[in-house]
C-alpha positions as a printed Julia matrix, in Angstrom:
238×3 Matrix{Float64}:
 -19.78   -1.64    6.5
 -17.7     1.24    7.59
 -14.41   -0.32    6.76
 -15.63   -1.49    3.25
 -16.69    2.29    2.59
 -13.09    3.49    3.43
 -11.51    0.7     1.37
 -13.8     1.05   -1.26
 -13.35    4.82   -1.55
  -9.8     4.28   -2.6
 -10.17    0.86   -4.36
 -12.88    2.34   -6.85
 -10.31    4.83   -7.92
  -7.34    2.61   -8.09
  -9.57    0.4   -10.52
 -10.96    3.32  -12.3
 -14.44    2.47  -11.37
 -15.28    6.12  -10.35
 -13.32    9.47   -9.87
 -12.03   11.08   -6.74
 -15.31   12.87   -6.27
 -17.11    9.9    -5.68
 -14.23    8.49   -3.64
 -14.46   11.51   -1.36
 -18.2    10.95   -0.93
 -17.65    7.55    0.3
 -14.67    8.49    2.58
 -17.02   11.38    4.17
 -19.77    8.92    4.77
 -17.25    6.56    6.73
 -15.68    9.74    8.55
 -19.19   10.72    9.71
 -20.08    7.53   11.22
 -16.78    5.97   11.96
 -16.22    8.02   15.28
 -19.36    7.05   16.65
 -19.05    3.61   15.66
 -15.7     3.27   17.28
 -16.79    4.58   20.53
 -19.72    2.07   20.67
 -17.54   -0.84   19.62
 -15.07    0.12   22.57
 -18.07    0.48   24.93
 -19.49   -2.92   23.87
 -15.96   -4.48   24.19
 -15.39   -3.15   27.63
 -19.22   -4.39   28.52
 -18.64   -7.67   27.15
 -15.33   -8.1    29.18
 -16.78   -6.87   32.55
 -19.86   -9.15   32.08
 -17.67  -12.01   31.47
 -15.55  -11.41   34.69
 -18.72  -10.57   36.9
 -20.81  -13.42   35.87
 -18.24  -15.91   34.98
 -19.72  -16.18   31.37
 -17.92  -18.47   29.08
 -16.81  -17.51   25.55
 -16.99  -13.88   26.25
 -13.37  -13.37   24.84
 -14.43  -14.19   21.08
 -17.34  -11.8    21.32
 -14.95   -9.05   22.81
 -12.47   -9.6    20.22
 -15.0    -9.12   17.53
 -16.09   -5.84   19.29
 -12.65   -4.75   19.63
 -11.78   -5.41   16.01
 -15.07   -3.52   14.83
 -13.97   -0.59   17.07
 -10.64   -0.45   15.46
 -11.83   -0.72   11.92
 -14.21    2.18   12.83
 -11.57    4.25   14.3
  -9.28    3.61   11.17
 -11.93    4.7     8.85
 -12.55    7.9    10.99
  -8.85    8.61   11.08
  -7.83    8.24    7.52
 -10.42   11.02    6.4
  -9.14   13.23    9.38
  -5.66   13.12    7.96
  -6.41   14.8     4.95
  -7.88   17.78    7.03
  -5.32   20.83    7.5
  -3.94   21.21   11.27
  -6.34   23.44   13.52
  -5.84   26.98   12.87
  -4.1    26.37    9.36
  -5.92   27.66    6.43
  -4.59   26.62    3.11
  -5.21   28.72    0.11
  -7.28   27.31   -2.63
  -4.46   26.88   -4.89
  -2.78   23.97   -6.42
   0.26   25.26   -8.48
   3.38   26.04   -6.3
   6.44   27.47   -7.7
   9.53   29.07   -6.03
   9.9    31.47   -8.9
   6.52   33.29   -9.22
   8.03   35.88  -11.8
   9.1    33.23  -14.15
   7.71   29.84  -12.99
   9.65   26.71  -14.28
   7.82   25.32  -17.39
   6.78   21.67  -18.23
   8.06   20.18  -21.52
   8.33   16.23  -21.34
   5.23   16.14  -18.97
   2.99   18.06  -21.32
   1.72   14.94  -23.31
   0.93   13.11  -19.97
  -1.38   16.1   -18.83
  -3.31   16.24  -22.02
  -6.63   15.22  -20.43
  -5.96   16.87  -16.87
  -8.59   19.4   -15.91
  -5.84   22.01  -14.67
  -3.77   23.91  -17.03
  -0.06   24.18  -17.09
  -0.52   28.13  -17.43
   0.57   29.65  -14.14
  -2.53   31.63  -12.71
  -4.58   30.01  -15.61
  -7.11   28.34  -13.71
 -10.7    29.64  -13.17
 -10.99   32.81  -11.12
  -7.29   33.15  -10.73
  -4.36   35.2   -12.11
  -0.6    34.92  -12.12
  -0.5    38.0    -9.89
  -3.03   36.45   -7.55
  -1.45   33.2    -7.27
   2.11   34.64   -6.63
   0.31   36.79   -3.88
  -1.22   33.6    -2.2
   1.88   31.49   -2.66
   4.16   34.06   -0.92
   1.74   34.54    1.76
   1.06   30.89    2.5
   4.58   29.61    1.99
   7.12   32.4     2.44
   9.98   29.7     2.71
   9.49   28.51   -0.77
  12.02   30.72   -2.64
  14.92   30.07   -5.19
  17.93   28.3    -3.73
  21.32   28.77   -4.27
  24.03   26.19   -4.04
  27.83   26.63   -4.04
  28.51   23.81   -6.27
  28.41   23.25  -10.22
  25.23   22.47  -11.87
  26.39   18.78  -12.61
  26.79   18.17   -8.81
  23.49   19.72   -7.77
  21.76   17.94  -10.78
  22.87   14.51   -9.82
  21.93   15.09   -6.33
  18.49   16.3    -7.08
  18.03   13.0    -9.18
  18.88   11.09   -5.94
  16.26   13.08   -4.12
  13.58   12.6    -6.77
  14.28    8.84   -6.45
  14.25    8.99   -2.65
  10.88   10.68   -2.64
   9.55    7.78   -4.95
   8.44   10.13   -7.82
   8.29    8.71  -11.35
  11.16   10.28  -13.42
   9.72   11.66  -16.74
  12.9    13.45  -18.04
  16.3    14.46  -16.79
  18.18   16.96  -19.12
  21.35   17.97  -17.7
  22.15   20.24  -20.56
  18.91   21.91  -20.45
  18.89   22.19  -16.72
  15.72   20.53  -16.24
  14.02   17.55  -14.46
  10.55   16.59  -14.66
   8.68   13.99  -12.49
   5.3    12.77  -11.3
   4.3    12.29   -7.78
   1.34    9.97   -7.03
  -0.3    10.06   -3.87
  -1.08    6.78   -2.01
  -4.6     6.84   -1.05
  -6.54    8.52   -3.87
  -3.79    8.2    -6.64
  -3.51   11.72   -7.37
  -0.96   12.66   -9.88
   1.01   15.93   -9.31
   3.74   17.08  -11.59
   7.08   18.62  -10.67
   9.64   20.45  -12.67
  12.96   21.32  -11.33
  15.02   24.08  -13.07
  18.94   24.56  -12.61
  21.06   27.58  -13.9
  24.62   28.48  -13.25
  25.07   32.07  -11.68
  28.58   32.93  -11.16
  30.04   30.24   -8.98
  26.62   29.17   -7.72
  23.82   27.03   -8.97
  20.43   28.38   -8.86
  17.49   25.83   -8.31
  13.82   26.63   -8.74
  10.88   24.0    -8.62
   7.38   23.93   -9.26
   4.62   21.24   -8.28
   1.38   21.32  -10.08
  -1.83   19.15   -9.24
  -3.64   17.64  -12.41
  -7.01   17.79  -10.59
  -8.59   19.7    -7.9
  -8.72   23.42   -6.96
  -7.1    23.2    -3.67
  -4.09   20.84   -2.67
  -4.47   21.22    1.26
  -0.7    22.16    1.1
   0.55   18.98   -0.64
   2.33   20.65   -3.4
   4.21   23.0    -1.0
   4.87   19.97    1.3
   6.45   18.13   -1.6
   8.62   21.01   -2.61
   9.84   21.41    1.09
  10.68   17.66    1.37
  12.84   17.97   -1.88
  14.85   20.73   -1.01
  15.33   19.14    2.51
  16.8    16.19    0.74
  18.71   18.56   -1.62
């Protein structure tokens, strides 16, 4: 039952039976009981094995295997929701729009039609109870390493390398406009199929190429650091 809750939480979203809120509810239920069931399953497994050894009971291997399988399934059902929690002592700000240039964030163009029904706006700092200044402050405080990057190469070379990085990360390329200095792509999370949109901007500054990027979730108030991690992964490859 615990395993079915975990699988069903994601399957319902994949099949568009319910939205991510219902999926989270089911996953939370699995998480609440998964740990207890896993320990009970482990204890039962050990008990069956010991009983079989002490009293020479035949057929205990089958029942021990079933109990062990149940313990593993319950443990996985507990571990999957736990993987979404931030590390102990880490508090991510309740934001879902991360840009390396907070004064002039890269703007989406080709992706706009794909976000027509998205709850989250593309206006920087335009979500409820947020302003552009506050969003910039929270971004700099939480992710001080996400800043504009400079490369000692022409735009064309950096642009092509960025396309390779987008492909390596498994993002869906939406638009690649080298003349306009812009790449747009969509990243889809595995478990809940969340779609976060990315725009990468290129500009020639003297002999260097300036690169800025922005990652924006379509739904949700906070992203548990997902958009920042995404941009870090991109720049690491670049």
